[in-house]
PyMOL Python script that loads the backbone (N, CA, C, O; Angstrom):
from pymol import cmd

cmd.read_pdbstr("""\
ATOM      1  N   UNK A   1     120.819 107.846  98.000  1.00  0.00           N
ATOM      2  CA  UNK A   1     119.477 108.024  98.542  1.00  0.00           C
ATOM      3  C   UNK A   1     119.040 106.706  99.177  1.00  0.00           C
ATOM      4  O   UNK A   1     119.168 105.648  98.560  1.00  0.00           O
ATOM      5  N   UNK A   2     118.535 106.762 100.385  1.00  0.00           N
ATOM      6  CA  UNK A   2     118.105 105.588 101.128  1.00  0.00           C
ATOM      7  C   UNK A   2     116.581 105.607 101.229  1.00  0.00           C
ATOM      8  O   UNK A   2     116.031 105.943 102.279  1.00  0.00           O
ATOM      9  N   UNK A   3     115.899 105.247 100.142  1.00  0.00           N
ATOM     10  CA  UNK A   3     114.438 105.328 100.078  1.00  0.00           C
ATOM     11  C   UNK A   3     113.792 104.079 100.669  1.00  0.00           C
ATOM     12  O   UNK A   3     114.284 102.964 100.499  1.00  0.00           O
ATOM     13  N   UNK A   4     112.694 104.291 101.356  1.00  0.00           N
ATOM     14  CA  UNK A   4     111.912 103.223 101.962  1.00  0.00           C
ATOM     15  C   UNK A   4     111.030 102.530 100.916  1.00  0.00           C
ATOM     16  O   UNK A   4     110.722 101.345 101.045  1.00  0.00           O
ATOM     17  N   UNK A   5     110.622 103.285  99.872  1.00  0.00           N
ATOM     18  CA  UNK A   5     109.764 102.776  98.804  1.00  0.00           C
ATOM     19  C   UNK A   5     110.423 103.020  97.457  1.00  0.00           C
ATOM     20  O   UNK A   5     111.318 103.857  97.342  1.00  0.00           O
ATOM     21  N   UNK A   6     109.979 102.283  96.431  1.00  0.00           N
ATOM     22  CA  UNK A   6     110.516 102.424  95.084  1.00  0.00           C
ATOM     23  C   UNK A   6     109.376 102.723  94.109  1.00  0.00           C
ATOM     24  O   UNK A   6     108.204 102.502  94.414  1.00  0.00           O
ATOM     25  N   UNK A   7     109.744 103.230  92.935  1.00  0.00           N
ATOM     26  CA  UNK A   7     108.751 103.476  91.893  1.00  0.00           C
ATOM     27  C   UNK A   7     108.013 102.169  91.611  1.00  0.00           C
ATOM     28  O   UNK A   7     108.633 101.120  91.439  1.00  0.00           O
ATOM     29  N   UNK A   8     106.688 102.245  91.567  1.00  0.00           N
ATOM     30  CA  UNK A   8     105.852 101.065  91.325  1.00  0.00           C
ATOM     31  C   UNK A   8     105.269 100.455  92.577  1.00  0.00           C
ATOM     32  O   UNK A   8     104.327  99.668  92.489  1.00  0.00           O
ATOM     33  N   UNK A   9     105.803 100.795  93.755  1.00  0.00           N
ATOM     34  CA  UNK A   9     105.262 100.254  95.007  1.00  0.00           C
ATOM     35  C   UNK A   9     103.860 100.804  95.255  1.00  0.00           C
ATOM     36  O   UNK A   9     103.594 101.982  95.015  1.00  0.00           O
ATOM     37  N   UNK A  10     102.968  99.943  95.737  1.00  0.00           N
ATOM     38  CA  UNK A  10     101.622 100.359  96.124  1.00  0.00           C
ATOM     39  C   UNK A  10     101.655 100.709  97.604  1.00  0.00           C
ATOM     40  O   UNK A  10     102.185  99.950  98.414  1.00  0.00           O
ATOM     41  N   UNK A  11     101.085 101.868  97.958  1.00  0.00           N
ATOM     42  CA  UNK A  11     101.146 102.362  99.335  1.00  0.00           C
ATOM     43  C   UNK A  11      99.783 102.868  99.801  1.00  0.00           C
ATOM     44  O   UNK A  11      98.906 103.177  98.994  1.00  0.00           O
ATOM     45  N   UNK A  12      99.629 102.944 101.118  1.00  0.00           N
ATOM     46  CA  UNK A  12      98.466 103.553 101.772  1.00  0.00           C
ATOM     47  C   UNK A  12      98.958 104.755 102.554  1.00  0.00           C
ATOM     48  O   UNK A  12     100.094 104.780 103.029  1.00  0.00           O
ATOM     49  N   UNK A  13      98.095 105.752 102.685  1.00  0.00           N
ATOM     50  CA  UNK A  13      98.454 106.857 103.567  1.00  0.00           C
ATOM     51  C   UNK A  13      98.170 106.403 104.988  1.00  0.00           C
ATOM     52  O   UNK A  13      97.106 105.850 105.269  1.00  0.00           O
ATOM     53  N   UNK A  14      99.115 106.635 105.878  1.00  0.00           N
ATOM     54  CA  UNK A  14      98.918 106.254 107.274  1.00  0.00           C
ATOM     55  C   UNK A  14      98.629 107.508 108.078  1.00  0.00           C
ATOM     56  O   UNK A  14      98.936 108.590 107.577  1.00  0.00           O
ATOM     57  N   UNK A  15      98.082 107.463 109.244  1.00  0.00           N
ATOM     58  CA  UNK A  15      97.708 106.239 109.958  1.00  0.00           C
ATOM     59  C   UNK A  15      96.295 105.761 109.650  1.00  0.00           C
ATOM     60  O   UNK A  15      95.946 104.648 110.045  1.00  0.00           O
ATOM     61  N   UNK A  16      95.475 106.534 108.973  1.00  0.00           N
ATOM     62  CA  UNK A  16      94.072 106.140 108.794  1.00  0.00           C
ATOM     63  C   UNK A  16      93.736 105.651 107.390  1.00  0.00           C
ATOM     64  O   UNK A  16      92.560 105.540 107.046  1.00  0.00           O
ATOM     65  N   UNK A  17      94.739 105.359 106.578  1.00  0.00           N
ATOM     66  CA  UNK A  17      94.522 104.834 105.229  1.00  0.00           C
ATOM     67  C   UNK A  17      93.535 105.678 104.426  1.00  0.00           C
ATOM     68  O   UNK A  17      92.548 105.167 103.898  1.00  0.00           O
ATOM     69  N   UNK A  18      93.817 106.976 104.344  1.00  0.00           N
ATOM     70  CA  UNK A  18      92.940 107.892 103.616  1.00  0.00           C
ATOM     71  C   UNK A  18      92.960 107.642 102.116  1.00  0.00           C
ATOM     72  O   UNK A  18      91.984 107.952 101.433  1.00  0.00           O
ATOM     73  N   UNK A  19      94.045 107.090 101.588  1.00  0.00           N
ATOM     74  CA  UNK A  19      94.096 106.778 100.161  1.00  0.00           C
ATOM     75  C   UNK A  19      95.031 105.622  99.890  1.00  0.00           C
ATOM     76  O   UNK A  19      95.889 105.283 100.705  1.00  0.00           O
ATOM     77  N   UNK A  20      94.843 105.018  98.712  1.00  0.00           N
ATOM     78  CA  UNK A  20      95.740 103.991  98.185  1.00  0.00           C
ATOM     79  C   UNK A  20      96.325 104.574  96.909  1.00  0.00           C
ATOM     80  O   UNK A  20      95.614 105.206  96.128  1.00  0.00           O
ATOM     81  N   UNK A  21      97.608 104.364  96.700  1.00  0.00           N
ATOM     82  CA  UNK A  21      98.223 104.895  95.498  1.00  0.00           C
ATOM     83  C   UNK A  21      99.475 104.133  95.111  1.00  0.00           C
ATOM     84  O   UNK A  21      99.883 103.188  95.786  1.00  0.00           O
ATOM     85  N   UNK A  22     100.081 104.565  94.004  1.00  0.00           N
ATOM     86  CA  UNK A  22     101.290 103.945  93.474  1.00  0.00           C
ATOM     87  C   UNK A  22     102.395 104.989  93.406  1.00  0.00           C
ATOM     88  O   UNK A  22     102.187 106.093  92.903  1.00  0.00           O
ATOM     89  N   UNK A  23     103.565 104.637  93.913  1.00  0.00           N
ATOM     90  CA  UNK A  23     104.713 105.553  93.869  1.00  0.00           C
ATOM     91  C   UNK A  23     105.135 105.724  92.407  1.00  0.00           C
ATOM     92  O   UNK A  23     105.411 104.744  91.715  1.00  0.00           O
ATOM     93  N   UNK A  24     105.182 106.981  91.943  1.00  0.00           N
ATOM     94  CA  UNK A  24     105.557 107.291  90.563  1.00  0.00           C
ATOM     95  C   UNK A  24     106.950 107.905  90.467  1.00  0.00           C
ATOM     96  O   UNK A  24     107.582 107.846  89.412  1.00  0.00           O
ATOM     97  N   UNK A  25     107.433 108.495  91.564  1.00  0.00           N
ATOM     98  CA  UNK A  25     108.771 109.097  91.566  1.00  0.00           C
ATOM     99  C   UNK A  25     109.283 109.165  92.993  1.00  0.00           C
ATOM    100  O   UNK A  25     108.515 109.301  93.945  1.00  0.00           O
ATOM    101  N   UNK A  26     110.607 109.066  93.116  1.00  0.00           N
ATOM    102  CA  UNK A  26     111.289 109.199  94.403  1.00  0.00           C
ATOM    103  C   UNK A  26     112.353 110.265  94.214  1.00  0.00           C
ATOM    104  O   UNK A  26     113.123 110.208  93.255  1.00  0.00           O
ATOM    105  N   UNK A  27     112.406 111.235  95.113  1.00  0.00           N
ATOM    106  CA  UNK A  27     113.402 112.292  94.987  1.00  0.00           C
ATOM    107  C   UNK A  27     113.841 112.777  96.351  1.00  0.00           C
ATOM    108  O   UNK A  27     113.235 112.446  97.370  1.00  0.00           O
ATOM    109  N   UNK A  28     114.904 113.567  96.360  1.00  0.00           N
ATOM    110  CA  UNK A  28     115.457 114.116  97.591  1.00  0.00           C
ATOM    111  C   UNK A  28     115.304 115.631  97.567  1.00  0.00           C
ATOM    112  O   UNK A  28     115.601 116.277  96.562  1.00  0.00           O
ATOM    113  N   UNK A  29     114.836 116.195  98.681  1.00  0.00           N
ATOM    114  CA  UNK A  29     114.691 117.640  98.785  1.00  0.00           C
ATOM    115  C   UNK A  29     116.069 118.286  98.963  1.00  0.00           C
ATOM    116  O   UNK A  29     117.062 117.595  99.187  1.00  0.00           O
ATOM    117  N   UNK A  30     116.117 119.608  98.863  1.00  0.00           N
ATOM    118  CA  UNK A  30     117.378 120.324  99.084  1.00  0.00           C
ATOM    119  C   UNK A  30     117.932 120.059 100.474  1.00  0.00           C
ATOM    120  O   UNK A  30     119.142 120.121 100.692  1.00  0.00           O
ATOM    121  N   UNK A  31     117.039 119.764 101.415  1.00  0.00           N
ATOM    122  CA  UNK A  31     117.446 119.488 102.796  1.00  0.00           C
ATOM    123  C   UNK A  31     117.897 118.045 102.998  1.00  0.00           C
ATOM    124  O   UNK A  31     118.315 117.673 104.094  1.00  0.00           O
ATOM    125  N   UNK A  32     117.816 117.225 101.939  1.00  0.00           N
ATOM    126  CA  UNK A  32     118.264 115.839 102.031  1.00  0.00           C
ATOM    127  C   UNK A  32     117.207 114.847 102.462  1.00  0.00           C
ATOM    128  O   UNK A  32     117.534 113.697 102.755  1.00  0.00           O
ATOM    129  N   UNK A  33     115.942 115.257 102.511  1.00  0.00           N
ATOM    130  CA  UNK A  33     114.862 114.361 102.917  1.00  0.00           C
ATOM    131  C   UNK A  33     114.255 113.679 101.696  1.00  0.00           C
ATOM    132  O   UNK A  33     114.134 114.290 100.634  1.00  0.00           O
ATOM    133  N   UNK A  34     113.874 112.413 101.847  1.00  0.00           N
ATOM    134  CA  UNK A  34     113.273 111.656 100.755  1.00  0.00           C
ATOM    135  C   UNK A  34     111.787 111.979 100.661  1.00  0.00           C
ATOM    136  O   UNK A  34     111.086 112.048 101.670  1.00  0.00           O
ATOM    137  N   UNK A  35     111.320 112.175  99.421  1.00  0.00           N
ATOM    138  CA  UNK A  35     109.904 112.422  99.161  1.00  0.00           C
ATOM    139  C   UNK A  35     109.460 111.499  98.035  1.00  0.00           C
ATOM    140  O   UNK A  35     110.264 111.049  97.218  1.00  0.00           O
ATOM    141  N   UNK A  36     108.149 111.227  98.015  1.00  0.00           N
ATOM    142  CA  UNK A  36     107.555 110.337  97.024  1.00  0.00           C
ATOM    143  C   UNK A  36     106.389 111.038  96.338  1.00  0.00           C
ATOM    144  O   UNK A  36     105.560 111.667  96.996  1.00  0.00           O
ATOM    145  N   UNK A  37     106.330 110.926  95.012  1.00  0.00           N
ATOM    146  CA  UNK A  37     105.161 111.375  94.264  1.00  0.00           C
ATOM    147  C   UNK A  37     104.269 110.145  94.118  1.00  0.00           C
ATOM    148  O   UNK A  37     104.651 109.162  93.484  1.00  0.00           O
ATOM    149  N   UNK A  38     103.079 110.212  94.712  1.00  0.00           N
ATOM    150  CA  UNK A  38     102.166 109.069  94.748  1.00  0.00           C
ATOM    151  C   UNK A  38     100.924 109.386  93.915  1.00  0.00           C
ATOM    152  O   UNK A  38     100.247 110.385  94.157  1.00  0.00           O
ATOM    153  N   UNK A  39     100.628 108.527  92.930  1.00  0.00           N
ATOM    154  CA  UNK A  39      99.435 108.646  92.093  1.00  0.00           C
ATOM    155  C   UNK A  39      98.277 108.029  92.874  1.00  0.00           C
ATOM    156  O   UNK A  39      98.253 106.819  93.100  1.00  0.00           O
ATOM    157  N   UNK A  40      97.322 108.855  93.284  1.00  0.00           N
ATOM    158  CA  UNK A  40      96.211 108.401  94.114  1.00  0.00           C
ATOM    159  C   UNK A  40      95.161 107.715  93.240  1.00  0.00           C
ATOM    160  O   UNK A  40      94.665 108.306  92.282  1.00  0.00           O
ATOM    161  N   UNK A  41      94.824 106.465  93.573  1.00  0.00           N
ATOM    162  CA  UNK A  41      93.841 105.698  92.811  1.00  0.00           C
ATOM    163  C   UNK A  41      92.479 106.367  92.844  1.00  0.00           C
ATOM    164  O   UNK A  41      91.999 106.783  93.898  1.00  0.00           O
ATOM    165  N   UNK A  42      91.859 106.465  91.663  1.00  0.00           N
ATOM    166  CA  UNK A  42      90.504 106.988  91.572  1.00  0.00           C
ATOM    167  C   UNK A  42      90.382 108.497  91.590  1.00  0.00           C
ATOM    168  O   UNK A  42      89.278 109.029  91.476  1.00  0.00           O
ATOM    169  N   UNK A  43      91.517 109.209  91.734  1.00  0.00           N
ATOM    170  CA  UNK A  43      91.453 110.667  91.815  1.00  0.00           C
ATOM    171  C   UNK A  43      92.203 111.365  90.692  1.00  0.00           C
ATOM    172  O   UNK A  43      91.945 112.537  90.418  1.00  0.00           O
ATOM    173  N   UNK A  44      93.122 110.672  90.041  1.00  0.00           N
ATOM    174  CA  UNK A  44      93.902 111.283  88.984  1.00  0.00           C
ATOM    175  C   UNK A  44      94.800 112.398  89.473  1.00  0.00           C
ATOM    176  O   UNK A  44      95.078 113.344  88.737  1.00  0.00           O
ATOM    177  N   UNK A  45      95.263 112.291  90.736  1.00  0.00           N
ATOM    178  CA  UNK A  45      96.128 113.316  91.308  1.00  0.00           C
ATOM    179  C   UNK A  45      97.419 112.702  91.829  1.00  0.00           C
ATOM    180  O   UNK A  45      97.480 111.510  92.132  1.00  0.00           O
ATOM    181  N   UNK A  46      98.447 113.534  91.926  1.00  0.00           N
ATOM    182  CA  UNK A  46      99.700 113.149  92.560  1.00  0.00           C
ATOM    183  C   UNK A  46      99.784 113.839  93.910  1.00  0.00           C
ATOM    184  O   UNK A  46      99.474 115.024  94.031  1.00  0.00           O
ATOM    185  N   UNK A  47     100.203 113.098  94.916  1.00  0.00           N
ATOM    186  CA  UNK A  47     100.434 113.687  96.245  1.00  0.00           C
ATOM    187  C   UNK A  47     101.898 113.497  96.584  1.00  0.00           C
ATOM    188  O   UNK A  47     102.474 112.441  96.322  1.00  0.00           O
ATOM    189  N   UNK A  48     102.492 114.512  97.161  1.00  0.00           N
ATOM    190  CA  UNK A  48     103.874 114.417  97.621  1.00  0.00           C
ATOM    191  C   UNK A  48     103.852 113.959  99.069  1.00  0.00           C
ATOM    192  O   UNK A  48     103.208 114.576  99.918  1.00  0.00           O
ATOM    193  N   UNK A  49     104.566 112.864  99.343  1.00  0.00           N
ATOM    194  CA  UNK A  49     104.527 112.241 100.669  1.00  0.00           C
ATOM    195  C   UNK A  49     105.940 112.019 101.180  1.00  0.00           C
ATOM    196  O   UNK A  49     106.885 111.913 100.399  1.00  0.00           O
ATOM    197  N   UNK A  50     106.073 111.950 102.491  1.00  0.00           N
ATOM    198  CA  UNK A  50     107.348 111.607 103.117  1.00  0.00           C
ATOM    199  C   UNK A  50     107.239 110.212 103.731  1.00  0.00           C
ATOM    200  O   UNK A  50     106.150 109.642 103.803  1.00  0.00           O
ATOM    201  N   UNK A  51     108.379 109.667 104.174  1.00  0.00           N
ATOM    202  CA  UNK A  51     108.432 108.310 104.728  1.00  0.00           C
ATOM    203  C   UNK A  51     107.411 108.050 105.818  1.00  0.00           C
ATOM    204  O   UNK A  51     106.828 106.967 105.876  1.00  0.00           O
ATOM    205  N   UNK A  52     107.187 109.027 106.681  1.00  0.00           N
ATOM    206  CA  UNK A  52     106.331 108.782 107.841  1.00  0.00           C
ATOM    207  C   UNK A  52     104.840 108.929 107.549  1.00  0.00           C
ATOM    208  O   UNK A  52     104.024 108.728 108.449  1.00  0.00           O
ATOM    209  N   UNK A  53     104.457 109.275 106.310  1.00  0.00           N
ATOM    210  CA  UNK A  53     103.027 109.442 106.004  1.00  0.00           C
ATOM    211  C   UNK A  53     102.454 108.333 105.125  1.00  0.00           C
ATOM    212  O   UNK A  53     101.253 108.323 104.856  1.00  0.00           O
ATOM    213  N   UNK A  54     103.298 107.394 104.670  1.00  0.00           N
ATOM    214  CA  UNK A  54     102.795 106.273 103.867  1.00  0.00           C
ATOM    215  C   UNK A  54     103.348 104.960 104.385  1.00  0.00           C
ATOM    216  O   UNK A  54     104.422 104.902 104.983  1.00  0.00           O
ATOM    217  N   UNK A  55     102.577 103.901 104.136  1.00  0.00           N
ATOM    218  CA  UNK A  55     102.965 102.549 104.546  1.00  0.00           C
ATOM    219  C   UNK A  55     102.697 101.614 103.363  1.00  0.00           C
ATOM    220  O   UNK A  55     101.917 101.954 102.474  1.00  0.00           O
ATOM    221  N   UNK A  56     103.340 100.432 103.344  1.00  0.00           N
ATOM    222  CA  UNK A  56     103.073  99.482 102.257  1.00  0.00           C
ATOM    223  C   UNK A  56     101.595  99.093 102.233  1.00  0.00           C
ATOM    224  O   UNK A  56     100.975  98.929 103.284  1.00  0.00           O
ATOM    225  N   UNK A  57     101.036  98.946 101.036  1.00  0.00           N
ATOM    226  CA  UNK A  57      99.635  98.524 100.874  1.00  0.00           C
ATOM    227  C   UNK A  57      99.539  97.029 101.109  1.00  0.00           C
ATOM    228  O   UNK A  57     100.392  96.264 100.659  1.00  0.00           O
ATOM    229  N   UNK A  58      98.494  96.614 101.820  1.00  0.00           N
ATOM    230  CA  UNK A  58      98.284  95.177 102.092  1.00  0.00           C
ATOM    231  C   UNK A  58      96.991  94.725 101.496  1.00  0.00           C
ATOM    232  O   UNK A  58      96.632  93.553 101.614  1.00  0.00           O
TER     233      UNK A  58
END
""", "prot")
cmd.dss("prot")
cmd.show_as("cartoon", "prot")
cmd.util.cbc("prot")
cmd.orient("prot")
C-alpha cells in the first residue's frame, strides 16, 4: 500500500478546509484505492476520505 498519510497524521479537508482531523486508519478498497478514516475534531465522527480530499494540516 502506497499511502500518502499515516495513522496519527493531522489533516485538513481540501480545498476549503471544511474540517481538521486525525487519521485513525488507512485501508485499501477492493478496487485498490487508498482510503483514510479521519476523526473529525469537535464532532466525534469518522469520515472516510481519499488522497485527493485531504491535505496535511498546517
